[in-house]
SEKOL-73791 format. One line per 8 residues: number of its first residue (from 1); their letters; for each residue x negated, y negated, z negated of C-alpha. Coordinates in Angstrom, 1 decimal, always signed. Last residue first. Layout:
BEGIN
NUM	a	X,Y,Z ~ ...;
END
This chain:
BEGIN
262	aaaapprw	-34.5,+5.6,-3.4 ~ -31.1,+3.8,-3.2 ~ -29.4,+6.1,-5.6 ~ -32.1,+5.3,-8.2 ~ -30.9,+1.7,-8.5 ~ -33.0,-0.9,-6.7 ~ -35.7,-2.7,-8.7 ~ -35.7,-6.5,-9.1;
254	pvqklgae	-39.0,-8.2,-10.1 ~ -38.8,-9.6,-13.6 ~ -39.5,-13.3,-14.0 ~ -38.3,-14.4,-10.5 ~ -35.1,-12.5,-10.6 ~ -32.5,-15.2,-10.2 ~ -32.5,-14.9,-6.4 ~ -34.8,-12.0,-5.4;
246	lfgrvlpe	-32.4,-10.2,-3.0 ~ -31.0,-13.4,-1.6 ~ -34.4,-15.0,-1.0 ~ -35.8,-11.8,+0.4 ~ -33.0,-11.6,+2.9 ~ -33.3,-15.2,+3.9 ~ -37.1,-14.9,+4.3 ~ -36.8,-11.8,+6.6;
238	rsalieap	-39.5,-9.5,+5.2 ~ -37.2,-6.5,+5.2 ~ -38.3,-3.5,+3.2 ~ -35.3,-3.5,+0.9 ~ -33.0,-3.9,+4.0 ~ -34.7,-0.9,+5.7 ~ -34.3,+1.2,+2.6 ~ -30.6,+0.3,+2.2;
230	tgmavirg	-30.1,+1.3,+5.9 ~ -29.9,-1.5,+8.5 ~ -28.8,-5.0,+9.2 ~ -30.5,-8.3,+8.8 ~ -29.7,-12.0,+9.4 ~ -26.0,-11.6,+10.2 ~ -24.8,-15.2,+10.8 ~ -21.9,-17.1,+9.1;
222	dnivaird	-24.3,-19.1,+6.9 ~ -25.9,-16.0,+5.6 ~ -24.9,-12.4,+6.1 ~ -26.8,-9.3,+5.1 ~ -25.5,-6.2,+6.8 ~ -25.9,-2.9,+4.9 ~ -25.8,+0.7,+6.0 ~ -24.9,+4.0,+4.4;
214	aigfaldr	-24.0,+1.9,+1.4 ~ -23.2,+3.2,-2.1 ~ -25.9,+2.2,-4.7 ~ -27.7,-0.3,-2.6 ~ -24.6,-2.4,-2.1 ~ -23.2,-2.0,-5.6 ~ -26.5,-3.0,-7.2 ~ -26.8,-6.0,-5.0;
206	dhsvvlst	-23.3,-7.4,-5.8 ~ -22.5,-10.2,-3.3 ~ -19.7,-8.1,-1.8 ~ -17.6,-7.2,+1.2 ~ -17.1,-3.4,+1.5 ~ -16.1,-1.7,+4.7 ~ -15.1,+1.9,+4.1 ~ -14.2,+4.6,+6.7;
198	vgirsklk	-12.3,+7.4,+5.1 ~ -13.7,+11.0,+5.2 ~ -11.1,+12.3,+2.8 ~ -13.0,+13.8,-0.1 ~ -16.6,+12.9,+0.7 ~ -16.0,+9.3,+1.5 ~ -13.4,+8.9,-1.2 ~ -16.0,+10.1,-3.8;
190	liedcvvv	-18.4,+7.3,-2.8 ~ -15.8,+4.6,-3.4 ~ -14.8,+6.2,-6.7 ~ -18.4,+6.3,-7.8 ~ -18.8,+2.6,-7.1 ~ -15.7,+1.9,-9.3 ~ -17.2,+3.9,-12.1 ~ -20.5,+2.1,-11.8;
182	asipdles	-18.7,-1.3,-12.0 ~ -16.9,-0.2,-15.2 ~ -20.2,+0.6,-16.8 ~ -21.8,-2.7,-15.7 ~ -18.9,-4.9,-16.9 ~ -16.4,-5.9,-14.3 ~ -15.7,-9.5,-13.1 ~ -16.4,-8.7,-9.5;
174	tpedylil	-17.0,-5.0,-8.8 ~ -14.6,-4.5,-5.8 ~ -15.7,-7.8,-4.1 ~ -13.1,-7.5,-1.3 ~ -12.8,-3.8,-0.3 ~ -11.5,-2.8,+3.2 ~ -10.3,+0.7,+3.5 ~ -10.1,+2.4,+6.9;
166	qpdvilar	-8.3,+5.7,+7.8 ~ -5.9,+5.3,+5.0 ~ -3.8,+8.1,+3.4 ~ -0.9,+5.6,+3.0 ~ -0.9,+5.8,-0.8 ~ -4.7,+5.5,-0.9 ~ -4.6,+1.7,-1.2 ~ -2.4,+2.0,-4.3;
158	aiavrkkm	-5.0,+4.4,-5.8 ~ -7.7,+1.8,-5.0 ~ -5.7,-0.9,-6.8 ~ -5.2,+1.5,-9.8 ~ -9.0,+2.0,-9.8 ~ -9.5,-1.8,-9.9 ~ -7.0,-2.0,-12.8 ~ -8.9,+0.7,-14.6;
150	ggslespm	-12.2,-1.2,-14.3 ~ -10.6,-4.4,-15.7 ~ -9.2,-2.5,-18.7 ~ -5.6,-1.5,-18.7 ~ -2.7,-2.2,-21.1 ~ -1.8,-5.5,-19.4 ~ -1.3,-3.5,-16.2 ~ +1.6,-1.6,-17.8;
142	keetgklg	+1.4,+2.1,-18.6 ~ +4.1,+4.5,-17.4 ~ +2.1,+6.1,-14.5 ~ -1.1,+6.6,-16.6 ~ -1.0,+10.4,-16.6 ~ -3.9,+11.0,-14.3 ~ -6.2,+8.0,-14.0 ~ -9.4,+9.6,-12.5;
134	vvelkeav	-9.2,+8.0,-9.1 ~ -7.9,+11.1,-7.4 ~ -5.5,+11.8,-10.3 ~ -3.9,+8.4,-9.6 ~ -3.4,+9.4,-6.0 ~ -1.7,+12.7,-6.8 ~ +0.6,+11.2,-9.5 ~ +1.7,+8.5,-6.9;
126	iraiegpp	+2.3,+11.2,-4.3 ~ +4.5,+13.2,-6.7 ~ +6.4,+10.1,-7.8 ~ +7.0,+9.1,-4.2 ~ +8.3,+12.6,-3.4 ~ +10.8,+12.3,-6.3 ~ +11.9,+8.9,-5.3 ~ +12.6,+9.8,-1.6;
118	klrhedly	+10.0,+8.7,+0.9 ~ +9.6,+5.8,+3.4 ~ +12.1,+3.5,+1.8 ~ +10.0,+0.5,+2.9 ~ +10.0,-1.0,-0.6 ~ +9.5,+2.5,-2.2 ~ +6.6,+3.6,-0.1 ~ +4.8,+0.3,-0.4;
110	lgvnegvt	+5.4,+0.1,-4.2 ~ +4.2,+3.5,-5.1 ~ +0.9,+2.4,-6.7 ~ +2.5,-0.6,-8.5 ~ +5.5,+1.5,-9.6 ~ +3.2,+4.1,-11.1 ~ +1.1,+1.5,-12.9 ~ +4.2,-0.1,-14.3;
102	lsnllags	+5.7,-3.2,-12.8 ~ +6.0,-6.7,-14.2 ~ +2.3,-7.3,-14.1 ~ +2.2,-6.9,-10.3 ~ -1.3,-5.7,-9.4 ~ -3.4,-7.9,-7.2 ~ -6.7,-6.0,-7.9 ~ -8.3,-9.4,-8.2;
94	qfvmalry	-10.8,-8.8,-5.4 ~ -8.2,-7.1,-3.2 ~ -8.4,-3.5,-2.1 ~ -7.0,-3.4,+1.4 ~ -5.6,-0.5,+3.4 ~ -5.5,+0.5,+7.0 ~ -3.6,+3.4,+8.7 ~ -3.9,+3.3,+12.5;
86	ramvgpgg	-1.2,+3.2,+15.1 ~ +0.7,+0.3,+13.6 ~ -2.3,-2.0,+13.9 ~ -2.7,-0.9,+17.5 ~ +1.0,-1.3,+18.5 ~ +0.4,-3.6,+21.4 ~ -3.2,-5.0,+21.3 ~ -4.3,-7.5,+18.7;
78	ipqgnlli	-6.5,-5.0,+16.9 ~ -8.4,-4.4,+20.2 ~ -8.8,-0.7,+20.9 ~ -12.2,+1.1,+20.8 ~ -11.4,+3.2,+17.7 ~ -10.4,+0.0,+16.0 ~ -11.8,-3.0,+17.9 ~ -12.3,-6.6,+16.8;
70	egedaael	-12.9,-9.2,+19.5 ~ -14.8,-12.5,+20.2 ~ -13.9,-16.1,+20.3 ~ -11.8,-18.6,+18.3 ~ -10.9,-15.7,+16.0 ~ -7.4,-15.4,+14.5 ~ -7.1,-15.3,+10.7 ~ -4.9,-13.1,+8.5;
62	gilhkllv	-5.3,-10.1,+10.7 ~ -6.9,-7.7,+8.2 ~ -10.4,-7.9,+9.9 ~ -10.1,-11.6,+10.5 ~ -9.4,-12.2,+6.8 ~ -12.5,-10.1,+6.0 ~ -14.7,-12.3,+8.1 ~ -13.5,-15.4,+6.4;
54	skgsgspg	-14.2,-13.8,+3.0 ~ -17.8,-12.9,+4.0 ~ -18.6,-16.3,+5.6 ~ -21.8,-17.2,+3.6 ~ -20.0,-19.4,+1.0 ~ -21.0,-17.2,-1.9 ~ -24.2,-15.2,-1.2 ~ -24.4,-12.2,+1.1;
46	mivfiegp	-23.6,-8.6,+1.5 ~ -21.5,-6.8,+4.1 ~ -21.5,-3.1,+3.0 ~ -20.7,-0.3,+5.5 ~ -19.6,+3.1,+4.0 ~ -19.3,+5.3,+7.1 ~ -16.5,+7.8,+7.7 ~ -16.1,+6.8,+11.3;
38	avdfdlgh	-18.9,+4.5,+12.4 ~ -19.0,+0.8,+11.6 ~ -20.3,-1.5,+14.3 ~ -21.7,-5.1,+14.2 ~ -21.7,-8.4,+16.1 ~ -21.0,-11.8,+14.6 ~ -20.8,-14.8,+16.9 ~ -21.5,-17.7,+14.5;
30	lvmagafs	-18.7,-17.5,+11.8 ~ -18.1,-20.7,+9.9 ~ -18.6,-23.4,+12.5 ~ -17.4,-26.8,+11.3 ~ -15.1,-28.5,+13.8 ~ -12.2,-28.7,+11.5 ~ -12.5,-25.0,+10.8 ~ -14.6,-22.8,+13.1;
22	krlgrvrl	-14.5,-19.1,+13.9 ~ -16.7,-16.9,+16.1 ~ -16.8,-13.1,+16.5 ~ -19.1,-12.1,+19.3 ~ -18.2,-8.4,+19.0 ~ -16.9,-6.5,+16.0 ~ -16.5,-2.7,+16.2 ~ -14.7,-0.5,+13.7;
14	svgtapdn	-14.5,+3.3,+14.0 ~ -11.8,+5.3,+12.3 ~ -12.1,+7.6,+9.4 ~ -9.8,+10.7,+9.2 ~ -7.2,+10.6,+6.5 ~ -4.9,+13.6,+6.3 ~ -1.6,+13.4,+8.2 ~ +1.6,+11.5,+8.1;
6	pvatnm	+1.2,+8.4,+5.9 ~ +3.2,+5.6,+7.4 ~ +1.5,+2.5,+9.1 ~ -0.1,-0.4,+7.4 ~ -1.1,-1.2,+3.9 ~ -2.2,-4.5,+2.3;
END
């Protein structure tokens, strides 16, 4: 998902969620969520499967409408006139969502090409630039089937960068990746913060990812935020739901955060 036309260097936008509620068939899924993401921040929403993370993400990209509450970009409601067109947002999907019939270069430049926003030569230049940013220089002619899982995720990030986004939303960016590929993707998310100052909201259940890249973390359970703070604050939390999530499956060998979280 991309919105707006690239026209100037990325500058992160602020995101504010207030009183967000959503129910389906009478069952409450989001229970009045409140959180803020500062410009340029990496904010990770972490929680177990079925906790409401994906439903929240759909609200942030406009695929679902809230029963109550509001979502603000730079203080403006996302449903307001022209707001979504005014800011540049991009989405990196869990699967990568690459089109197997297109080359890497065609996948990355698809938005610009379909909307005829740039001439072919300019699109090729921009595509090469974005692929170089994610460490995939010279892969334009490869097909998705020739890529590893980690490379596909990085191509998806390059495609998101095509609009010089001010906010990137990531849906489980390390899912189905081996540990080495997952570290590479984490590094790319961190590099984007320092290179272009983009605001990043990452939805994940990956504990290593969260503590390796986050400026702040919100732990969500059953549609409620049960804890929010820096990685160190989350690690020190005595909230039972937080401890249960962090220690799940690790009863024999106590879990230790990666060095980056120290």
